[in-house]
Residue frames as qw, qx, qy, qz and C-alpha x, y, z in Angstrom:
[[0.035, 0.551, 0.680, 0.483, 19.17, -46.99, -142.55],
 [0.048, -0.119, 0.181, -0.975, 17.71, -43.66, -141.88],
 [0.252, 0.357, 0.696, -0.569, 14.46, -42.98, -140.12],
 [0.479, 0.468, -0.063, -0.740, 13.00, -41.33, -143.27],
 [0.317, 0.274, -0.824, -0.382, 13.70, -44.55, -145.33],
 [0.026, 0.144, 0.943, -0.298, 12.06, -46.71, -142.82],
 [0.334, 0.468, 0.444, -0.687, 9.03, -44.57, -142.91],
 [0.407, 0.468, -0.422, -0.662, 9.05, -44.39, -146.71],
 [0.234, 0.121, -0.948, -0.177, 9.20, -48.25, -146.96],
 [0.121, 0.312, 0.804, -0.491, 6.33, -48.57, -144.43],
 [0.395, 0.499, 0.135, -0.759, 4.20, -46.12, -146.42],
 [0.427, 0.342, -0.659, -0.516, 4.92, -47.97, -149.75],
 [0.101, -0.068, -0.988, 0.091, 4.12, -51.38, -148.00],
 [0.255, 0.444, 0.621, -0.593, 0.79, -49.89, -146.58],
 [0.410, 0.507, -0.212, -0.728, -0.03, -48.35, -149.98],
 [0.324, 0.224, -0.850, -0.350, 0.59, -51.70, -151.79],
 [0.045, 0.168, 0.932, -0.318, -1.52, -53.49, -149.16],
 [0.358, 0.483, 0.379, -0.703, -4.28, -51.16, -149.58],
 [0.414, 0.425, -0.492, -0.637, -4.12, -51.37, -153.42],
 [0.184, 0.068, -0.975, -0.103, -4.15, -55.23, -153.22],
 [0.161, 0.318, 0.772, -0.526, -7.12, -55.12, -150.89],
 [0.441, 0.528, 0.137, -0.713, -9.22, -52.84, -153.13],
 [0.381, 0.327, -0.700, -0.508, -8.28, -54.80, -156.25],
 [0.081, -0.083, -0.989, 0.089, -9.53, -58.07, -154.52],
 [0.264, 0.435, 0.610, -0.607, -12.71, -56.39, -153.37],
 [0.430, 0.513, -0.163, -0.725, -13.44, -54.96, -156.78],
 [0.273, 0.179, -0.894, -0.306, -12.84, -58.40, -158.33],
 [0.076, 0.257, 0.916, -0.297, -15.41, -59.87, -155.91],
 [0.352, 0.515, 0.319, -0.714, -17.93, -57.30, -156.78],
 [0.360, 0.416, -0.556, -0.623, -17.40, -57.94, -160.47],
 [0.165, 0.023, -0.980, -0.112, -17.88, -61.64, -160.02],
 [0.207, 0.387, 0.744, -0.503, -21.15, -61.05, -158.05],
 [0.433, 0.540, -0.061, -0.719, -22.42, -58.75, -160.94],
 [0.313, 0.316, -0.786, -0.430, -21.49, -61.47, -163.46],
 [0.052, -0.100, -0.988, 0.107, -23.11, -64.31, -161.49],
 [0.350, 0.477, 0.469, -0.655, -26.46, -62.20, -161.15],
 [0.478, 0.540, -0.258, -0.643, -26.53, -61.90, -164.92],
 [0.013, -0.290, 0.934, 0.209, -25.72, -65.53, -165.53],
 [0.748, -0.014, -0.230, -0.622, -28.48, -67.57, -167.14],
 [0.254, -0.234, 0.913, -0.217, -29.22, -70.72, -165.15],
 [0.715, 0.313, 0.380, -0.496, -32.27, -71.61, -167.14],
 [0.414, 0.469, -0.689, -0.366, -30.78, -74.33, -169.45],
 [0.925, -0.061, -0.198, -0.317, -31.69, -77.85, -169.91],
 [0.462, -0.567, 0.669, -0.131, -29.92, -80.35, -167.60],
 [0.514, 0.016, 0.851, 0.108, -31.07, -83.22, -169.72],
 [0.446, 0.471, -0.269, -0.712, -31.86, -83.53, -173.38],
 [0.571, 0.048, 0.819, 0.023, -33.54, -86.53, -174.93],
 [0.388, 0.345, -0.468, -0.715, -33.92, -86.90, -178.75],
 [0.622, 0.020, -0.690, -0.370, -36.40, -89.43, -180.10],
 [0.239, -0.258, 0.731, -0.585, -37.68, -90.20, -176.64],
 [0.668, -0.179, -0.640, -0.337, -39.60, -93.34, -175.91],
 [0.113, -0.313, 0.665, -0.668, -40.61, -93.37, -172.22],
 [0.622, -0.310, -0.684, -0.218, -42.50, -96.10, -170.36],
 [0.239, -0.397, 0.511, -0.724, -43.86, -95.45, -166.91],
 [0.596, -0.193, -0.776, -0.077, -44.95, -98.40, -164.76],
 [0.400, -0.427, 0.395, -0.708, -46.80, -98.74, -161.52],
 [0.695, -0.178, 0.632, -0.293, -46.76, -102.04, -159.61],
 [0.474, -0.053, 0.826, 0.299, -45.65, -103.80, -162.80],
 [0.421, 0.676, 0.604, 0.012, -48.45, -102.39, -164.90],
 [0.327, 0.177, 0.276, 0.886, -47.67, -99.96, -167.70],
 [0.025, 0.684, 0.472, -0.555, -49.30, -96.54, -166.69],
 [0.396, 0.865, 0.053, -0.304, -48.19, -94.57, -169.74],
 [0.708, 0.051, 0.353, 0.610, -46.05, -94.58, -172.83],
 [0.113, 0.918, 0.058, -0.377, -44.81, -91.32, -174.28],
 [0.703, 0.203, 0.334, 0.594, -43.02, -90.55, -177.48],
 [0.048, 0.959, 0.063, -0.272, -41.43, -87.17, -178.35],
 [0.691, 0.612, -0.101, 0.370, -38.94, -85.90, -180.90],
 [0.375, 0.402, -0.408, 0.729, -37.30, -83.89, -178.25],
 [0.590, -0.736, -0.329, -0.050, -37.65, -83.64, -174.41],
 [0.334, 0.488, -0.388, 0.707, -35.77, -81.14, -172.32],
 [0.621, -0.600, -0.473, 0.174, -35.52, -81.20, -168.46],
 [0.096, 0.660, -0.220, 0.712, -34.84, -77.88, -166.58],
 [0.736, -0.464, -0.479, 0.114, -33.95, -78.70, -163.02],
 [0.511, -0.073, -0.266, 0.814, -31.51, -75.87, -161.93],
 [0.144, -0.419, -0.119, -0.888, -34.38, -73.45, -161.21],
 [0.335, -0.121, 0.558, -0.749, -36.82, -72.78, -158.39],
 [0.729, 0.233, 0.376, -0.522, -39.61, -74.50, -160.19],
 [0.241, -0.270, 0.848, 0.387, -38.24, -77.44, -162.27],
 [0.726, 0.419, 0.239, -0.490, -40.07, -78.52, -165.40],
 [0.480, -0.018, 0.781, 0.400, -39.91, -80.93, -168.40],
 [0.438, 0.622, 0.039, -0.647, -40.88, -79.64, -171.83],
 [0.567, 0.237, 0.708, 0.348, -41.68, -81.30, -175.26],
 [0.136, 0.578, -0.088, -0.799, -41.34, -78.38, -177.78],
 [0.241, 0.250, -0.701, -0.623, -41.67, -80.60, -180.94],
 [0.748, -0.091, -0.281, -0.595, -44.86, -82.34, -179.85],
 [0.239, -0.253, 0.876, -0.333, -45.76, -85.35, -177.80],
 [0.713, -0.075, -0.507, -0.479, -47.82, -88.59, -178.22],
 [0.191, -0.287, 0.791, -0.505, -48.95, -90.33, -175.07],
 [0.623, -0.190, -0.690, -0.316, -50.69, -93.54, -174.48],
 [0.248, -0.382, 0.585, -0.671, -52.30, -93.81, -171.02],
 [0.489, -0.119, -0.857, -0.109, -53.58, -97.02, -169.43],
 [0.538, -0.397, 0.201, -0.716, -56.41, -97.46, -167.01],
 [0.249, -0.182, 0.919, -0.245, -56.63, -100.36, -164.46],
 [0.656, 0.297, 0.441, -0.535, -60.37, -100.86, -165.59],
 [0.816, 0.566, 0.103, -0.060, -59.41, -101.36, -169.25],
 [0.470, -0.672, 0.417, 0.393, -55.72, -102.17, -169.30],
 [0.579, 0.100, 0.662, 0.464, -55.70, -103.40, -172.92],
 [0.257, 0.787, 0.416, 0.377, -57.46, -100.34, -174.42],
 [0.407, -0.288, -0.162, 0.852, -55.19, -97.26, -173.86],
 [0.182, 0.931, 0.264, -0.174, -56.40, -93.64, -174.15],
 [0.637, 0.255, 0.194, 0.701, -54.30, -91.28, -176.27],
 [0.085, -0.912, -0.105, 0.387, -53.18, -87.63, -175.99],
 [0.653, 0.277, 0.241, 0.663, -51.36, -85.76, -178.81],
 [0.060, -0.964, -0.112, 0.234, -50.29, -82.17, -178.85],
 [0.603, 0.690, -0.117, 0.384, -47.69, -79.94, -180.64],
 [0.117, 0.566, -0.480, 0.660, -46.26, -78.70, -177.29],
 [0.750, -0.522, -0.396, -0.088, -46.35, -80.12, -173.66],
 [0.118, 0.543, -0.538, 0.634, -44.86, -78.91, -170.32],
 [0.755, -0.448, -0.478, 0.004, -44.86, -80.61, -166.92],
 [0.086, -0.717, 0.405, -0.560, -44.09, -78.76, -163.73],
 [0.610, 0.006, -0.772, 0.176, -42.62, -81.41, -161.41],
 [0.040, 0.019, -0.612, 0.790, -43.14, -79.56, -158.02],
 [0.471, 0.111, 0.211, -0.849, -46.71, -78.59, -158.70],
 [0.350, 0.176, 0.916, 0.088, -47.65, -81.81, -160.70],
 [0.413, 0.699, 0.246, -0.529, -49.20, -79.61, -163.33],
 [0.502, 0.117, 0.675, 0.528, -49.38, -80.45, -167.02],
 [0.371, 0.691, 0.097, -0.613, -50.14, -78.29, -170.01],
 [0.540, 0.164, 0.702, 0.434, -50.58, -79.19, -173.65],
 [0.230, 0.710, 0.058, -0.663, -50.92, -76.80, -176.55],
 [0.249, 0.488, -0.571, -0.611, -51.49, -76.76, -180.30],
 [0.692, 0.099, -0.546, -0.461, -54.05, -79.17, -181.90],
 [0.210, -0.262, 0.858, -0.388, -54.56, -81.13, -178.70],
 [0.731, -0.050, -0.451, -0.509, -56.55, -84.34, -179.14],
 [0.315, -0.285, 0.798, -0.428, -57.56, -86.61, -176.31],
 [0.703, -0.028, -0.545, -0.456, -59.09, -89.99, -177.12],
 [0.565, -0.400, 0.564, -0.450, -60.41, -91.83, -174.05],
 [0.084, -0.166, 0.979, 0.081, -60.48, -95.60, -173.75],
 [0.432, 0.487, 0.675, -0.348, -64.19, -95.35, -174.26],
 [0.428, 0.264, 0.569, 0.650, -63.38, -93.92, -177.72],
 [0.038, 0.940, 0.302, -0.152, -64.65, -90.36, -177.01],
 [0.586, 0.292, 0.106, 0.748, -62.62, -87.78, -178.89],
 [0.167, -0.917, -0.176, 0.316, -61.89, -84.27, -177.31],
 [0.583, 0.371, 0.165, 0.703, -60.22, -81.71, -179.64],
 [0.191, -0.961, -0.163, 0.117, -59.03, -78.29, -178.45],
 [0.462, 0.780, -0.244, 0.345, -56.17, -75.90, -178.73],
 [0.144, 0.468, -0.655, 0.576, -54.90, -76.11, -175.09],
 [0.779, -0.477, -0.344, -0.218, -55.68, -78.14, -172.01],
 [0.018, -0.608, 0.595, -0.525, -54.39, -78.14, -168.43],
 [0.817, -0.271, -0.500, -0.098, -54.19, -80.99, -165.91],
 [0.258, -0.636, 0.510, -0.518, -53.76, -80.35, -162.21],
 [0.612, 0.050, -0.789, 0.000, -52.74, -83.85, -161.11],
 [0.059, 0.028, -0.716, 0.695, -53.06, -83.04, -157.36],
 [0.485, 0.197, 0.303, -0.797, -56.71, -81.96, -157.81],
 [0.373, 0.187, 0.884, 0.213, -57.24, -84.76, -160.50],
 [0.356, 0.776, 0.321, -0.410, -58.78, -81.91, -162.69],
 [0.412, 0.128, 0.523, 0.735, -58.51, -81.32, -166.46],
 [0.166, 0.815, 0.393, -0.391, -59.65, -77.97, -167.81],
 [0.344, 0.147, 0.392, 0.840, -59.52, -75.53, -170.70],
 [0.239, 0.637, 0.288, -0.675, -61.25, -72.17, -171.56],
 [0.087, 0.261, -0.659, -0.700, -60.73, -72.96, -175.28],
 [0.771, 0.172, -0.107, -0.604, -63.60, -74.20, -177.51],
 [0.367, -0.240, 0.897, -0.049, -63.85, -78.00, -177.04],
 [0.687, 0.221, -0.378, -0.581, -65.17, -80.32, -179.76],
 [0.442, -0.203, 0.849, -0.208, -66.35, -83.80, -178.61],
 [0.670, 0.170, -0.518, -0.503, -67.27, -86.67, -180.79],
 [0.685, -0.270, 0.577, -0.354, -68.81, -89.72, -179.03],
 [0.295, -0.164, 0.910, 0.242, -68.39, -93.29, -180.20],
 [0.408, 0.504, 0.757, -0.086, -71.92, -93.21, -181.60],
 [0.338, 0.440, 0.434, 0.710, -71.31, -90.11, -183.75],
 [0.223, -0.902, -0.366, 0.046, -72.86, -87.61, -181.38],
 [0.499, 0.308, -0.125, 0.800, -71.11, -84.28, -181.29],
 [0.363, -0.845, -0.342, 0.194, -70.86, -81.64, -178.71],
 [0.422, 0.521, -0.121, 0.732, -69.20, -78.17, -178.79],
 [0.456, -0.723, -0.340, 0.391, -68.28, -76.48, -175.54],
 [0.377, 0.811, 0.075, 0.440, -67.68, -72.89, -176.78],
 [0.140, -0.859, 0.297, -0.393, -66.27, -71.66, -173.52],
 [0.155, 0.494, -0.812, 0.268, -64.31, -74.70, -172.46],
 [0.837, -0.266, -0.434, -0.200, -64.77, -77.57, -170.08],
 [0.271, -0.556, 0.681, -0.392, -63.83, -78.94, -166.71],
 [0.881, -0.017, -0.385, -0.276, -63.44, -82.69, -166.07],
 [0.767, -0.525, 0.368, 0.001, -62.25, -85.32, -163.74],
 [0.021, 0.659, -0.681, -0.318, -58.90, -86.71, -164.98],
 [0.332, 0.026, 0.935, 0.121, -60.41, -90.07, -165.79],
 [0.264, 0.002, -0.459, -0.848, -63.23, -88.38, -167.78],
 [0.098, -0.361, -0.919, 0.127, -65.87, -90.07, -165.64],
 [0.020, 0.843, 0.467, -0.265, -67.54, -86.63, -165.12],
 [0.368, 0.018, 0.204, 0.907, -67.24, -83.43, -167.16],
 [0.134, 0.802, 0.432, -0.389, -68.91, -80.03, -167.51],
 [0.428, 0.329, 0.407, 0.737, -69.10, -77.98, -170.71],
 [0.014, -0.593, -0.273, 0.758, -69.61, -74.26, -170.77],
 [0.408, 0.594, -0.098, -0.686, -71.91, -72.63, -173.40],
 [0.295, -0.137, 0.902, 0.284, -72.39, -75.89, -175.23],
 [0.704, 0.406, -0.007, -0.583, -74.36, -77.02, -178.31],
 [0.057, -0.363, 0.886, 0.283, -74.31, -80.03, -180.59],
 [0.743, 0.048, -0.412, -0.525, -76.07, -83.02, -182.16],
 [0.305, -0.297, 0.830, -0.359, -76.87, -85.79, -179.64],
 [0.307, -0.088, -0.904, -0.284, -78.23, -89.26, -180.46],
 [0.583, -0.364, -0.067, -0.724, -81.87, -89.30, -179.34],
 [0.831, -0.213, -0.513, -0.027, -81.49, -92.82, -177.89],
 [0.471, 0.113, -0.514, 0.708, -79.05, -91.27, -175.25],
 [0.279, -0.371, 0.119, -0.878, -81.78, -88.80, -173.92],
 [0.036, -0.144, -0.931, 0.333, -83.44, -90.44, -170.89],
 [0.280, -0.555, -0.586, -0.520, -87.22, -90.68, -170.96],
 [0.297, -0.505, 0.209, -0.783, -89.19, -88.63, -168.42],
 [0.825, -0.375, 0.083, -0.414, -89.75, -90.40, -165.13],
 [0.918, 0.091, -0.331, 0.197, -86.77, -92.77, -165.37]]
């Protein structure tokens, strides 16, 4: 074999080696571009006609019903969403036989932040039979705070009504609440006499 043939074969081998190297690198780059554009925000769990019961120390804490619940957990801030509405009964240790109730057309729960939001004809009925109606409400479970900037309509069990035109802020057990820019019809028997 002549010297020129050996050099020729070495050059072809080197050329093919470089070509294979560049093809592999370009494939890696394409895969990186594809994975960057890949959508990872898809539900990991889907529950149709959900009926969920949550217990704490044997006592029922809440019952939730929803036509559709989707859980998104393959993202930085996982959440659960009920796009077709939700109906929740929540139980208090003080009155375990009389649940409160929350209904909404949409609800979302951020698991890491322990933050709830409900939207669309939201109605909250406490176990004291007070009715709160609004278009959206937010619950920060860590701070034990419920709030909204929407107009809130409140009806008490005695028929008194109150309108918080600029929203409200409340403890999550509704033992205390503040309404902003409020008006309404209040039962005169509930107004304390001066000096008491």
